[in-house]
N, C-alpha and C positions, 0 to 999 in steps of 0.2 A: 195766743201769741199774735202780735201785729207785725205785718211786713211793712218796712219803711219804703215808700215810693222812691226816695232818692237812691237807696241801695239797689233797687230793682233797675232803675235807669242806668246807674253806673255799671252794673253787671252786664246789662244788655250792650252798652257802648263798648266795654272791654271785649265781649264776645264778637261784636261786629268788627272791631279793629283787628283782632286776631284772624278772623276769617279773611278780611281784605288784605292784610299783610301776607298771609299765606298764599292767597290767589295772585298777588302781584309778583311773587317770586316763582310761581309755577312756570316752568320752562316747557315750551313746545318741543316735541320730538320731531325728527326729520328722517325721511326715507333717504337712502344713499343710492347713487348711480354712478357709473363710469361716464367720463366725458373726455373727448379729445379736441384739441385745437390744432388745425392744420394751417401752417403759415404759407404765405406766398412763395417763400424760399424752399418749400417742400418738406420742412421739418414738421413732425407731429409730436405733440406733448400730451401726456395722459394725466388725468386728474380723477380723484374721487370727490364727488360733490354731494352736499346735502341739498334736498329739494325743498324750497319754500313755495308751497302751493296754495295754502289757505290764507285768508286775510290775517289770522293770528300769527302764522308762521312768517309771513312777509313782514309784519309789524315788528316781530322779535328779531329776525335776521341774525346777525352775528353780534348783537348787543351783549355786553358783559363778557365777551370772550377775550381772554388774556393772550392766547396764542392759537395758531393753526398750522399744521404741517404744510410744508411748501407744495406738496402734491395734492392738496385739498382745496375746496372752495365751497361756495353756496350758489346754486342756480335758482333765481326767482322766476317763476312762471306766472305771468299776469293773465293768462287765459284768453287774451285778445290783443290785437294790435292797437297801441295807444301811446301817447306821450307818457313818460314815467319820470317821477321826481324821487330822488333818494336823499338820505342824509346820514350823518354819522353819530347821532345822539346816542349816548351810553355805549359807544363802540370804541374800545381802547386800541384796536388794531388799525394801523394804516392799511388802506385797501386800494386795489385797482378795481374799478367797475367797468366791465365790458358790456356795452349795450348791444343787444343782438336782435336782428330781424327774424321774422318767422322762418325763413329758409336757412338760418344758422349763420348768416353773414354778420360780422362785427361792423356796426355802423358808427360807433363812437367809443372812445376809451377815456375815462376820467382817471388819471394816474395819481396815486398816493393821496387819496382822500384823507383829510386831517382828522385824527382821532377826536371824538367828542364834539366835533363841529355840528352846529345846527344849520349851516349854510345849505341851501338847496343845490343838489347836483342834478342837472337836467339831462335827459336823454338826447336832446337836440333833434327830436323827431320821434315819430311813432316806432315802437319796438314791441316785441313779445316777451323778451327775456332780459335779465341782467345777471351776469356772472361776476361774483365777487371773489377775487384772489388776494393773496397777501400783497401789500404795497410793493411796487417796483418789479413784480414778476413779469409784467408785460414788457418792460424794457430789457430785463435780464434775458428773457426767452425770445425777444424779437417779435412779439405779437403786435400786429398793427390792424388798423381799420382795413376791412376787406378780407381779412383772414376768416376761416370757416370754423364753426363750432359744431362738433358732431356728438349727439347724445340721443338716447332713446326718446326722451321727452320731446326734444326739438323735432326729431324725425316724425313723431306721431302728430305733431301740430300742423304739418304741411297739408 
């Protein structure tokens, strides 16, 4: 029996395609933590956030998520103080992005980021963290630049 090289090559290509297709859809998992935001007016809002700590988790973020409860979000920890650029590629949810200093102070808020946009959203200076919430939450809750974010991960980075 003779093996045809063209069939071997086609079989190998199909196997490779299946492997990469499965890998592309593999979703990272995220640890959860409690987080609070204290506003200048004295109000405190509680959230449960997913932690995006690794490069793979930060790259995935909230991509492909169709919905998120109002009291949840995602906290990106960059492990150092640096300028950060975000975008909304493959993200169907409008989001508020809160850029956070090492001490937990909000230094910039980008409100209602446009779903699926590839426009760069700049931190406007060095930060350690970005908190993504459902779009318009910052306005609804009265969250502003200068407010404080309290979370175990942020407290440990000081």
